[in-house]
N, C-alpha and C positions, 0 to 999 in steps of 0.2 A: 448400606443402600436406603435410600429414602423412598417414600411411597409415590412420589412425583416424578422422579427422574433417577436415572443412574448418575453417580459421581465419579469422577477420575481423579482421585487423589487432590492435590491441591491445584489442579489446572496450570501446572507449570510445564508441561511437555512441550509446548510449542506446536506449530503446524496446524492443520485444519483436519487432522485425523480422528480427533474425537467427536463423539455425537454432541450436538448443541443441547444446551438446556434453555435456550432462549435468551440468555445474558447478552448484554451489549458486546460488541466487539471492541476491545481496547488496544490501540496501537501506540507503541513508543518509537518515535523517529527522531533521528539526530540529522542536523544539517551542518556541514562543514562551512565555516565563515569563508566568504569571499575575500581574497587577499588584497591588501591595501599596500601600495608603494608610497612611502613618505617622500622619498627622494627619486628623481628620476634616474633610470639606468642608462649607462652608455649604450648609444645606438648609432645608426647611420642614417643620414638624410638620403633616401634613394634618388633623388632628382639631381643632387650635386654630388653625392657620394662622399660629403664631408662628415667628419664626426659630429655627432649631435647628441644631446641629452634628451630621453624622452621625458614626456611629462608626468608629473606624479599622478597617481590613480588612487581614488578613494572607493572602499568597498561600498557596495550597494546594500543599504539596510532595508530596503524595499523588497529584498528577494525572500525574505522569511514568510511573509503572507503568500506570495506565489508558491512556496514550497508546500505549503499546507493543502493548497488546492491540488497540486500535482499528486501529493501523498495520498489524499482522499480518492482521487481518480484511480491511481494504482491498486489501492485496497479494493475498491469496486471491481476492478478487472481480475485481480486475484480471486475474490470470492464468486464472481461469475463463472471463472475458469473451474474452481472447486464444484460448484453447482452442476456444470455441464459434465464434468468427470463422473460426478455421483450419479446423475440421473439419465444423462445421454439423450439421444433424440436427434432427429435430422430437421426438425421444425419447431417453432414456438408452440404449436398445436400438440406435438408429441412430448415436448418438455412439460408442457402443463399436464398432460394426462399422467406422466411419471411422477410429477410433483404430488398430484392429488392422490395417486395410488400409495405413494410413501407416506402421505399424511394419514390416510385410512388405515394403513398397517400400523403406524404409531398410534393412532387412537384405539386400535384394538389390542395393543400390547397390555398384557395383564399389569396392573399397578396397584 
C-alpha cells in the first residue's frame, strides 16, 4: 500500500466498486459496422404488388463519430448514477453537502 492511496491489484476488476485514485476513466468501446447491401434483395412494390428488386444500400461511415458522442454521454450517465448511489440525497444541495463530507473524511484519513 502506498502512502498516497490504497491500490487494488492491477485495476482489472471492472465496475465502479473500487475507490478512485483520481486516475482518468478509460473506456474501451466497440461498434458493430452498419451492414451494406451490394446487390438489391428481392422485394415487392407495394403500389402495384409486382416483384421488385430493392436498391443497394451502402453502410454509413459517418456513424462512428456519432457513436463516440453517444458513448461519452452514456459514460457520463453511468458515472452520475454511481455518484448518486454512493452519496444519495434528494436535492443538489444535499448531494453537495454529502460530497463535501466525503471529501473531508478522505482528507482526514491517515496516510
